[in-house]
C-alpha positions as CSV (number, residue, x, y, z in Angstrom):
1,M,-24.3,11.2,-2.8
2,N,-22.9,9.5,0.4
3,T,-22.7,12.1,2.9
4,Q,-20.8,9.9,5.3
5,I,-17.0,9.2,5.4
6,R,-16.5,5.7,6.5
7,L,-13.6,4.9,8.8
8,T,-12.1,1.3,9.1
9,E,-10.1,0.4,12.1
10,L,-6.7,-0.9,11.1
11,S,-4.7,-3.3,13.2
12,W,-0.9,-2.4,13.4
13,T,2.3,-3.4,15.1
14,D,4.9,-1.3,16.5
15,A,7.7,-2.7,14.6
16,R,10.5,-0.3,15.4
17,G,12.8,0.5,12.4
18,S,14.4,3.5,10.9
19,I,14.7,5.6,7.6
20,P,17.4,7.9,6.7
21,L,16.2,11.5,6.9
22,A,17.5,14.0,4.6
23,L,19.1,17.1,6.6
24,V,17.9,19.6,4.2
25,R,14.3,20.2,3.3
26,V,12.8,19.5,-0.1
27,P,11.5,22.8,-1.6
28,A,7.9,22.4,-3.3
29,G,8.4,25.5,-5.2
30,F,11.7,26.0,-7.3
31,P,14.3,23.4,-7.6
32,S,17.5,23.9,-5.2
33,P,20.8,22.2,-5.4
34,A,21.1,18.7,-3.5
35,E,23.1,19.0,-0.4
36,G,23.8,15.2,-0.2
37,E,23.7,15.2,3.7
38,E,21.8,13.1,6.0
39,D,20.7,13.6,9.5
40,D,20.1,11.0,11.9
41,P,17.6,8.1,10.9
42,I,13.9,8.6,11.8
43,D,11.6,6.1,13.2
44,L,8.3,6.9,11.5
45,N,6.4,5.0,14.4
46,A,7.9,7.3,17.1
47,W,7.3,10.2,15.1
48,L,3.8,9.5,14.1
49,I,2.6,8.1,17.2
50,E,3.3,9.8,20.5
51,Q,1.1,7.1,22.7
52,P,0.9,3.8,21.2
53,A,-1.7,2.5,23.6
54,A,-4.2,5.5,22.8
55,T,-3.5,5.6,18.9
56,Y,-5.2,4.1,16.1
57,L,-5.0,3.8,12.5
58,M,-8.0,4.1,10.3
59,R,-8.6,3.8,6.6
60,V,-10.7,6.7,5.1
61,E,-13.3,5.8,2.7
62,G,-15.2,8.7,1.1
63,W,-14.4,12.2,-0.2
64,S,-16.0,14.8,2.2
65,M,-12.4,15.9,3.7
66,T,-10.6,16.5,0.6
67,G,-10.5,20.3,1.4
68,A,-8.2,19.3,4.3
69,G,-6.0,16.9,2.0
70,I,-7.5,13.9,3.4
71,N,-8.5,11.5,0.4
72,D,-10.4,8.3,-0.1
73,G,-8.0,5.4,0.9
74,D,-5.7,7.6,2.9
75,L,-4.7,6.4,6.5
76,V,-5.2,8.7,9.3
77,V,-3.4,8.3,12.8
78,V,-6.0,9.0,15.4
79,S,-5.4,9.7,19.1
80,R,-7.7,9.1,21.7
81,A,-5.3,10.8,24.5
82,K,-5.9,14.3,22.9
83,Q,-8.6,16.6,24.0
84,A,-10.4,17.8,20.9
85,V,-10.2,21.8,20.4
86,G,-12.1,24.0,17.9
87,N,-10.4,23.2,14.3
88,D,-9.1,19.9,15.1
89,I,-10.0,17.2,12.5
90,V,-11.8,14.4,14.4
91,V,-13.3,11.0,14.5
92,A,-16.9,11.5,15.9
93,V,-19.5,9.0,16.4
94,L,-23.1,9.9,15.1
95,H,-25.8,7.6,15.9
96,G,-23.4,4.5,16.1
97,D,-21.3,5.6,12.9
98,R,-17.9,7.0,12.7
99,T,-17.2,10.1,10.7
100,L,-14.1,12.3,10.1
101,K,-14.9,15.9,10.3
102,R,-13.6,19.4,11.4
103,L,-14.8,20.5,14.7
104,K,-15.7,24.3,14.4
105,K,-17.2,26.6,16.8
106,L,-20.0,28.6,14.9
107,D,-22.5,30.8,16.6
108,G,-21.5,29.7,19.9
109,R,-22.1,26.1,19.0
110,Y,-19.8,23.3,17.9
111,W,-20.2,21.8,14.6
112,L,-18.4,18.9,12.6
113,V,-17.9,20.4,9.3
114,P,-16.9,18.5,6.2
115,E,-14.2,20.1,3.9
116,A,-15.7,19.4,0.3
117,E,-18.9,20.7,-1.4
118,G,-22.2,18.8,-0.9
119,Y,-21.9,17.6,2.4
120,P,-23.9,18.8,5.5
121,H,-22.6,20.3,8.7
122,T,-23.8,18.3,11.6
123,Q,-24.1,20.0,15.0
124,V,-22.7,18.5,18.0
125,D,-25.3,17.3,20.5
126,E,-25.6,15.0,23.4
127,Y,-25.7,12.1,20.9
128,T,-22.4,12.9,19.2
129,E,-19.0,11.6,20.8
130,I,-15.8,12.7,19.9
131,W,-13.8,9.6,19.5
132,G,-10.4,11.0,18.7
133,V,-8.2,13.6,17.2
134,V,-6.4,13.4,13.9
135,V,-2.7,13.6,14.7
136,G,-1.3,12.3,11.1
137,L,-1.9,11.3,7.7
138,V,-0.4,8.5,5.8
139,R,-0.7,8.2,2.0
140,R,0.7,6.1,-0.6
141,Y,0.9,7.2,-4.2
142,R,2.0,3.9,-6.2
143,R,0.7,0.7,-5.2
């Protein structure tokens, strides 16, 4: 079983556009009557990306973060401007390879922790670089 998630950096263009945003929330439990009202349009670039010069989109390849809702093929929005803190999902560089894991403090030490069975925890040491913090997730259901 492959123990690393592979991340592919993607190029993107800040193409401003807007999509109508429904004023009412969509319940994920029991259905509710539709309100039919709309709020101001939302610009997905502006909503997902606070600092474009320090933000990257990366495609996830692998399954070690499924417990966090991140699947193979998803895009993660990664900010290099955010300081990583415990419990953040981070992109880390280990021995030259990037990986996606949750940063956790356990027994006074920081670890990179997968969120799926069968993947090892990795202790953060002087050879580990926290490259960025995941601030968003993009997924397509139909292709």
